[in-house]
C-alpha positions in Angstrom: -4.1 68.0 14.5 -6.4 68.9 11.6 -9.2 66.3 11.6 -8.9 65.9 7.8 -5.2 65.1 8.2 -6.0 62.6 11.0 -8.6 61.0 8.7 -6.0 60.5 6.0 -3.7 58.8 8.5 -6.4 56.6 9.9 -8.3 55.5 6.8 -5.3 54.0 4.9 -4.4 52.0 8.1 -8.0 50.6 8.3 -7.9 49.8 4.6 -4.6 47.9 5.1 -6.1 46.0 8.0 -9.2 45.1 6.0 -7.2 44.0 3.0 -5.0 41.8 5.1 -8.0 39.8 6.2 -9.1 39.5 2.5 -5.8 38.0 1.4 -6.5 34.2 1.2 -4.1 31.8 3.1 -1.2 30.6 1.0 -1.7 27.4 -0.9 0.9 24.9 -2.1 2.0 21.4 -1.4 5.5 21.2 -2.8 8.7 20.8 -0.9 9.4 23.8 1.3 6.1 25.6 0.7 5.2 25.8 4.4 6.5 25.6 8.0 5.6 23.1 10.6 3.8 25.8 12.6 1.3 26.1 9.8 -0.2 22.8 10.8 -2.0 21.7 13.9 -0.8 18.6 15.7 -3.0 15.4 15.6 -3.6 15.4 19.4 -4.9 19.0 19.1 -7.5 17.7 16.6 -8.1 14.7 18.9 -9.2 17.0 21.7 -12.5 17.3 19.9 -12.4 14.4 17.4 -11.5 11.9 20.1 -12.8 8.7 18.5 -11.4 9.4 15.1 -8.0 10.4 16.6 -7.8 7.1 18.5 -8.7 5.1 15.4 -6.1 7.0 13.4 -3.3 6.3 16.0 -3.8 2.5 15.4 -3.7 2.8 11.7 -0.8 2.7 9.3 -1.6 6.4 8.4 -0.1 7.4 11.8 3.0 5.2 11.1 3.8 6.0 7.5 7.1 7.5 8.6 7.9 5.6 11.8 6.9 2.1 10.6 10.0 -0.2 10.9 10.3 -1.3 7.3 9.6 2.2 5.9 12.3 3.7 8.1 14.8 1.0 7.1 14.1 1.2 3.4 14.4 5.0 3.5 17.6 5.4 5.5 19.4 2.2 4.4 18.4 2.3 0.7 16.6 5.4 -0.6 18.8 8.2 1.0 22.2 6.6 0.2 21.1 5.6 -3.3 19.9 9.1 -4.0 23.3 10.5 -2.9 25.5 7.9 -4.6 23.8 7.6 -8.0 23.8 10.9 -10.0 20.7 9.7 -11.9 18.9 9.3 -8.6 19.9 12.7 -7.1 17.0 14.0 -5.0 14.9 10.8 -5.5 14.6 10.3 -1.7 12.9 13.7 -1.3 9.7 12.5 -2.9 9.3 9.6 -0.5 8.5 12.1 2.2 5.7 13.7 0.2 3.5 10.7 1.2 5.3 9.2 4.2 6.1 12.4 6.1 4.1 15.2 4.3 4.6 17.8 6.9 8.3 17.3 6.8 8.2 17.5 3.0 6.2 20.7 2.9 8.4 22.2 5.6 11.5 21.4 3.6 12.8 19.3 6.4 14.3 16.6 4.1 15.6 14.1 5.0 13.6 14.3 8.2 15.2 13.5 11.6 15.1 9.8 12.3 11.9 8.6 14.2 13.7 8.2 17.5 14.4 11.9 17.5 10.7 12.6 17.9 10.3 15.4 15.3 7.0 16.4 13.7 7.9 14.2 10.8 6.6 11.4 13.1 3.1 12.7 12.7 3.2 10.9 9.3 -0.2 11.3 7.5 -1.9 13.4 10.1 -5.4 15.0 10.3 -4.2 18.3 8.8 -2.5 16.6 5.8 -5.8 15.2 4.5 -8.2 17.9 5.7 -6.2 20.8 4.3 -6.2 19.3 0.8 -8.4 21.4 -1.4 -7.5 19.8 -4.8 -4.9 18.2 -6.9 -2.6 19.5 -9.6 -3.6 18.0 -13.0 -6.2 15.4 -13.8 -4.6 12.2 -12.5 -3.9 11.8 -8.8 -0.3 10.5 -8.2 3.0 11.3 -6.6 1.5 13.5 -3.8 0.2 16.2 -6.3 -2.0 17.6 -3.6 -2.9 21.3 -3.3 -2.8 22.2 0.4 -4.1 25.3 2.0 -3.4 25.7 5.8 -5.7 27.8 7.7 -9.1 28.1 9.4 -10.9 26.1 6.8 -10.8 22.3 6.8 -12.0 20.3 3.8 -14.2 17.2 4.1 -16.7 15.0 2.4 -19.4 15.8 4.9 -22.2 17.7 3.3 -24.3 20.2 5.2 -21.8 20.1 8.1 -21.9 23.2 10.3 -18.6 24.9 11.1 -17.3 24.3 14.5 -15.9 27.0 16.9 -12.4 25.8 16.0 -12.7 25.9 12.2 -14.8 26.3 9.2 -15.8 23.2 7.1 -15.9 23.2 3.4 -17.3 20.2 1.4 -15.3 18.9 -1.5 -16.2 16.2 -4.0 -12.6 15.1 -4.0 -12.8 13.9 -0.4 -15.6 11.4 -1.2 -13.9 10.0 -4.3 -11.3 7.3 -4.8 -9.1 9.9 -6.6 -8.4 11.4 -3.2 -6.6 8.2 -2.2 -4.7 8.1 -5.5 -2.8 11.1 -4.5 -0.4 8.8 -2.6 -1.5 5.3 -3.7 -0.6 6.0 -7.3 3.1 6.6 -8.0 5.5 6.9 -10.9 9.2 6.3 -10.6 11.7 8.9 -11.8 11.9 6.8 -15.0 8.1 7.1 -15.6 7.1 3.6 -14.6 3.9 3.1 -12.6 5.2 1.5 -9.3 2.0 2.0 -7.4 -1.4 2.1 -9.1 -4.0 1.0 -6.5 -6.5 3.7 -7.4 -6.0 3.3 -11.1 -6.5 -0.5 -10.7 -9.8 0.3 -9.0 -10.7 2.8 -11.8 -10.2 0.0 -14.3 -12.2 -2.5 -12.3 -15.8 -3.4 -11.7 -16.3 -1.5 -8.4 -15.6 1.8 -10.1 -18.4 1.2 -12.5 -20.7 0.5 -9.6 -19.7 3.7 -7.7 -18.0 1.8 -4.8 -15.2 4.1 -3.6 -12.0 3.3 -1.7 -13.5 4.9 1.3 -16.4 2.5 1.4 -14.1 -0.3 2.3 -11.2 1.4 4.1 -13.3 4.1 5.9 -16.5 2.1 6.6 -19.6 4.0 7.7 -21.2 3.7 11.1 -23.7 5.6 13.3 -21.6 7.7 15.6 -20.4 11.2 16.4 -17.6 12.8 14.3 -16.7 15.1 17.3 -17.4 14.6 21.0 -19.6 17.7 21.2 -21.1 17.2 17.7 -24.2 15.6 16.2 -24.6 11.8 15.7 -24.6 10.8 12.0 -25.9 7.6 10.5 -23.0 7.5 8.0 -19.9 8.8 9.8 -16.8 7.5 8.1 -14.5 5.7 10.6 -10.8 6.6 10.4 -9.6 3.0 10.6 -7.8 2.8 7.2 -7.4 -1.0 7.5 -5.5 -2.5 4.6 -2.5 -4.7 3.8 -1.2 -4.8 7.4 -4.5 -5.7 8.9 -5.0 -9.5 9.5 -8.8 -9.1 9.4 -8.6 -7.5 6.0 -6.3 -10.2 4.7 -8.2 -13.2 6.0 -10.1 -14.9 3.2 -9.6 -12.1 0.8 -9.2 -14.8 -1.9 -11.5 -17.8 -1.9 -9.7 -21.1 -2.6 -11.1 -24.4 -3.9 -9.2 -27.4 -5.2 -10.7 -30.4 -7.1 -9.3 -33.4 -8.9 -10.1 -34.7 -12.4 -10.8 -38.1 -11.0 -11.7 -39.6 -7.6 -9.8 -42.8 -8.0 -6.3 -43.5 -9.4 -3.8 -46.3 -9.6 -0.1 -46.0 -8.9 1.6 -44.5 -11.9 -1.5 -42.6 -13.1 -1.3 -38.8 -13.6 -4.0 -36.9 -11.7 -4.7 -33.2 -12.4 -5.7 -31.0 -9.5 -7.2 -27.6 -10.4 -7.2 -24.7 -7.9 -9.6 -21.9 -8.4 -8.7 -18.6 -6.7 -11.4 -15.9 -6.6 -10.6 -12.4 -5.4 -13.8 -11.7 -3.6 -12.9 -8.7 -1.4 -10.5 -6.2 -3.0 -11.6 -3.4 -5.3 -8.1 -3.4 -6.8 -5.6 -6.1 -7.7 -4.2 -8.3 -5.0 -1.5 -7.8 -3.9 -1.4 -4.0 -4.5 0.5 -1.0 -3.3 4.2 -1.9 -2.7 4.0 -4.9 -5.0 7.8 -5.0 -5.2 7.8 -6.0 -1.5 4.8 -8.3 -1.5 4.9 -12.1 -2.0 1.6 -14.0 -2.5 2.1 -17.7 -3.4 0.1 -20.9 -3.7 1.5 -24.0 -2.1 0.0 -27.4 -2.9 0.8 -30.7 -1.0 -0.4 -34.2 -1.2 -0.5 -36.5 1.9 -1.0 -40.2 1.6 -2.6 -42.6 4.1 0.6 -43.1 6.0 1.4 -39.4 6.4 4.0 -39.1 3.6 4.0 -35.6 2.1 4.6 -34.8 -1.6 5.1 -31.2 -2.9 3.2 -30.5 -6.1 4.8 -27.9 -8.4 2.5 -25.8 -10.5 1.9 -26.7 -14.2 3.5 -24.1 -16.4 1.2 -22.1 -18.7 3.9 -20.8 -21.1 3.2 -17.0 -21.0 5.9 -14.4 -21.3 7.6 -13.6 -18.1 6.2 -16.7 -16.3 9.6 -17.5 -14.8 9.0 -14.6 -12.4 5.8 -16.2 -11.2 7.2 -19.6 -10.3 9.4 -19.8 -7.2 13.0 -20.8 -7.8 16.5 -20.4 -6.4 17.1 -17.4 -8.7 18.8 -14.4 -7.1 17.6 -10.8 -7.5 17.8 -7.2 -6.1 21.5 -6.8 -7.0 21.0 -3.0 -7.2 20.8 -2.8 -3.4 24.6 -3.2 -3.5 25.1 0.5 -4.4 23.3 2.1 -1.4 24.6 -0.7 0.9 28.2 -0.1 -0.2 28.6 -3.7 -1.3 30.7 -4.0 -4.5 29.9 -6.8 -6.9 26.8 -7.6 -4.8 25.3 -10.9 -6.0 21.9 -10.2 -4.6 19.8 -12.4 -2.4 17.3 -15.2 -3.1 14.4 -13.8 -5.1 11.6 -15.1 -2.9 12.5 -17.9 -0.5 9.3 -20.0 -0.9 9.2 -23.6 -2.0 10.5 -24.0 -5.6 7.7 -24.6 -8.1 5.0 -22.7 -6.2 3.0 -20.2 -8.2 3.6 -16.5 -7.2 1.1 -13.8 -7.9 3.2 -10.7 -8.5 4.4 -8.0 -10.9 8.2 -7.8 -11.1 10.0 -4.4 -11.2 13.2 -4.0 -13.2 16.1 -1.6 -12.7 17.9 0.3 -15.6 20.1 -2.8 -16.1 17.1 -5.2 -16.4 17.6 -6.8 -13.0 14.7 -7.4 -10.7 14.6 -4.7 -8.1 12.8 -4.0 -4.8 13.7 -0.3 -4.9 10.6 1.2 -6.5 12.4 4.6 -7.2 15.0 2.7 -9.2 12.4 1.0 -11.4 12.7 1.6 -15.1 10.2 -1.0 -16.3 7.8 -3.6 -15.0 7.2 -7.2 -16.1 4.2 -9.5 -16.5 1.4 -8.5 -14.2 0.2 -11.8 -12.7 -1.7 -10.5 -9.7 -5.4 -11.4 -9.1 -7.7 -8.6 -10.2 -11.0 -7.6 -8.4 -13.6 -10.4 -8.9 -11.1 -12.3 -11.0 -10.8 -16.1 -10.8 -7.5 -17.6 -11.7 -7.1 -21.3 -12.3 -3.9 -23.1 -11.6 -3.3 -26.8 -12.3 -1.0 -29.3 -10.6 -0.4 -32.7 -12.3 0.6 -35.4 -9.9 2.0 -38.6 -11.2 1.0 -41.1 -8.4 4.3 -42.7 -7.2 4.6 -46.5 -7.3 5.7 -46.5 -3.6 2.8 -44.4 -2.3 0.7 -45.7 0.5 -2.7 -46.9 -0.9 -5.9 -45.5 0.4 -7.0 -41.9 0.9 -4.7 -39.2 -0.7 -5.4 -35.7 0.7 -4.4 -32.7 -1.4 -4.3 -29.3 0.3 -3.8 -25.9 -1.4 -2.7 -23.0 0.8 -2.4 -19.4 -0.3 0.3 -17.6 1.7 1.3 -13.9 1.9 4.3 -11.9 3.1 4.4 -8.1 3.3 8.1 -8.2 2.5 10.4 -10.6 0.7 12.1 -12.6 3.5 15.7 -12.6 2.2 15.5 -8.8 1.8 14.2 -8.5 5.3 17.0 -10.7 6.7 19.7 -8.8 4.8 18.5 -5.4 6.1 17.8 -6.5 9.7 14.1 -5.8 9.4 12.0 -7.2 12.3 10.7 -10.7 11.6 7.1 -9.6 12.0 7.5 -7.7 8.7 8.0 -10.8 6.7 6.1 -13.3 8.7 3.9 -15.7 6.7 0.2 -14.9 6.8 -2.2 -17.6 5.6 -4.9 -16.1 3.4 -6.9 -19.3 2.8 -6.7 -23.0 2.4 -8.8 -25.9 1.0 -8.4 -29.6 0.7 -9.8 -32.5 -1.5 -9.3 -36.3 -1.5 -8.9 -39.1 -4.0 -8.5 -42.8 -3.4 -5.3 -44.5 -4.5 -6.0 -48.0 -5.6 -3.1 -50.6 -5.1 
């Protein structure tokens, strides 16, 4: 064959080969943009990043899809609601954008149930976070990540050398709270903010001081980031401890109670003031799935003979206060549609002692009823949660009974927390551990009752 003809045959082929290497990996992040095979499995990453992998396996990041309540809420409420209500068509798809991102980006929606062992079970895996190269728009919310699978992994580590397994590219996004807002800020289909943890931080004091989400939820320590790598003084641990971590919850709010007098006679009114100081969170408390969370202050008085008196909170008179004081009211009637219960009357709104103060923000469905289904939230009510470094004062006026035992009267204030409203958990057969009471803090004071 003529050498010039041969050259014409060879050169275009070489050019095609060269150009194929120059084509950048596909980027995306919306439903169906990729396939499962585009992402490495967490245990593969763990073969080098062994400590980080083990930390991740114990975190809620690794259970975002398989966690009991999330599974029940998704398959008993979100999926059937999305299919039965024309206005909610497709609403269940977005849940997977943060709870099962690989499934979402692979178009495997709804994913197989956790017991089927699909790759949806990887939840928020290593590849999900370390393939994010940016976000769509200026505000991080509703999983608006831009993902680019491939040889390059994105990280906050500056000056990091690439490993034999992948390149490392530093992004400012990975070191900022905005990165967390990708999934910890959420708008409902009606445009209501139903999660705003990163935005709460942004409007709080820690943002002004440059304290990021990662500083508390990915604390720094002197360790290796990979078993064969260097030791760093400021390696970010992959613990992600938060609302489900007892150690994070313990003492998150300081509690002090004091009386307006140390001595009182039978029939006298005594005012007890409780100060609640949010000393630990960079956002409001509770945050995240606030439609699920119940944080309430319970105050009791015990006389010298052991008789116990429940003290209801003094009303302040602000709009929407009825949602912040425990009662026998019912709510969550919109669960009737996905559950197939016609004329569903709802369940008790909170199931805590009547008259106790609740620190919450209620969500309302299109009919104005209180809802626990965040995707069905059209509006929100009064935000009576405790902000970062905020101190709330609650008063309890106790009219000393005439039949009370004289002597020391001990008054105790206890701040309690549940991850999930108990009546909802019972209705949906959620494991009891999901709505068990966790004591945040307590404090006592005494007065003397004069006969």
